[in-house]
Residue, then its C-alpha position, 0 to 999 in steps of 0.5 A: m073436664m069436670d061437669t059443673g052444669k048441674w052444680a047447685e048455686i050458692d044460696l046466700d047474698t054474695a053481692g058484696f063479694a063482687y070485687p070489680g076491676a082493680a078491687l080484687k087485686k087491692a083485696w087479694t092479700s086479705l083474701h088469700a091470707g090462708d093459702l098465700e096464693p100469688w096474684p095470677d098473671d093470666e087474665d082468664i085466671i083472674e076472672g075465674w078467681r073473681a067468680f070464686h070470691a063472688g060464690d060462682f064456683a062452677a064458673a071458677v072451675d070452668a075458667a081454671e080447667a080452660a086455663g090448664d094445670a097453671a090454674h090447679t089452685l083455683a080449680n081445687k079451691a072452688a071445687g072443694i068449697y062447693a062440695d064441702y058446702l053446697e053438694e048434697d050427693d055424697a057420690v058427687k062429693q067423693a068424685i069431686y075430691q077424687a078429681g082433685i087428688e088427680r089434679s093436685e098430682r099433676a100439679i105437683a109433677a108440673f110445679p113441684t115448688d108450688p106450696n098449693a099443689h101439695y096443700f090441695h093434694a092433702y086437702n083433697l085426700g083429707r076430704y076423700s078420707q072423711c067420705i070413706s071414713v077415717a078408719k078406712a083411709l088410714s088402712q089404705g095408707l092415706g094418713g101418711k100421704i096426707k102428712a107428707s103433703l102438708e109437711r112439704t107445703l110447710e117446708l115451702a111456705p111455713k106461714h101457710g095458714e090453711a096448711q097449719t090448720a090442716m096439720g092440726l086437724y090431721h094430728a087431732e083426727i088420728i088421736a081421736k080415731v086410734g088413740k094417743l099411743v098408737g097415734s104417736m107410735t104409728y103416725g107421730a101424732s100428738a095432742d100437743k102438736a095439734i094444738e101447736y099447729f092450730e095456735e100458729a094457724l090462728r096467729l097467721s090467719d084469723a079467718p072463720i074456717t080456722w076457728i071452726e077447725y080449731g073448735n073441731g080439733l078441740y072436741l076431737l082431742y078432748g070431747d066434752k071436757k073441752l066443749d065450751e072451748s070448742n063452742g067458743a071457737y065456733a062462736r068466734a067464727a060466727d061473729k066474723k065479717p065475711i070478705d068473700a063467699m067462701q067465708a060467708l059459707d064458713v060463718r053461716f056453718a058456724s052459726e048454724s052449728l052452735p047450740 
């Protein structure tokens, strides 16, 4: 079990994201436009998602772990967003992502046709890679694992907006780290493919994080040549009206990152 007892609380006003009673199910499609997670049939998992959307990530993880592997998406998303935005200790972040990798591997074994089992495997591998450096991660063969899990996600769910975004970022990070020639020959990465994935992601999910990662991708691929466009993508994210705590964190990050 993950020790969430010392996790920091969210430092934002999340009163508008409570989604009491039937409100959560009514908003579910909008809340999960990016990950396409189906409405759960387990009341404890539903309450865990209610906690997640309201910004109580520790309670969400605790509920997920109590429910077992069936709640893998909830556990991975809540732990991941917490690590991304609220955890300041790099060692703790890395441990959270490592636990997410292991959880996702169990989920893939138990639910091989669940797109989010594969997506969060890639997500946690990607975040872990950023912790140890992309170059080191590539030398350990993690790039191929990330790509394979994202490809499997999109085979199972072509309209998975978060996977489309992640695939765009994967191509952009490879090109930025090893260059166009090696990126193409060794990893099958290209700037054109990155942009195609980002454009599809934006078509599927107009969420703040989609615009943030598009902005990141533009800068990774083109540097200062596309700085205005990159900042423009961040501005689009900053202008969004968040519909849950995760999006509120995304919007704040985008706003604070603008020049």
